[in-house]
N, C-alpha and C positions, 0 to 999 in steps of 0.2 A: 504494499500500500504506499510505503514511503516514496517509491519510485513513480507512482502515478500522481500523487497530490503534492510531493515535494517536502514533506515533513512527517515525522513518526507520531501519527495520532494515536495509534495503537497503546503506545506506551503512556501517552497522556490520559487515554480512557482508562487504562488500568489502574491509574494513580488518581482518578477523578475524586474519589472520596477525601484524600488527603488535600488535594488541591482547593476543593470547595470548603473544607473545614478550615483553612487558614485565613489569616488576616490579610496577608499581602502575598502575591506570587511575583517573584523577580526573575525574569528570564535573561539569559545571557546572550542567546542567539536569536536570529530572526525566525528560524525554524521552530524553536520553542514557543516563541511569542505567538506565531500563527496557529500553532497546535493548541495552545491554551485559549486563544481567541475564538477558535472553532468550538471548543468545548463550552465556552461561555454562550456563544450563539445557539447551541444546541439545547442548552438549559436556561434559556432566557426567562423561564417562568420565575426563577428565583431573583428576587428584588436585591438581596444583600450579597452578591457575589464578591469575592476578595478583589481588592485593588490589583490591577495588573500593571507592573513596571517592566517595560521592555527596553533592555539595554542592548542596542545593536551597534556594532562597529563595522563600518563599510571600509574596505580595503580595495584600491584600484590596482589593477594589474594591466600591464601591456598588452 
C-alpha cells in the first residue's frame, strides 16, 4: 500500500488508538504527516483530535 499512496498508512492505522489518545502528534517527515492527516480525515467525527505538528525539511537535489 505504501507504493500506491506514497506513505505507510497501515502502520498509522495499527497505532491509531495511541495516536488518538495523545495530546499532540509530532511528525518528522512529510510521509508521517500525510498518514496521520488521513487518519484524522477518516475519523472526522471526533471533535477533539490531538494537535498535529508537522515538521518537514525539504532538501533540494540536482
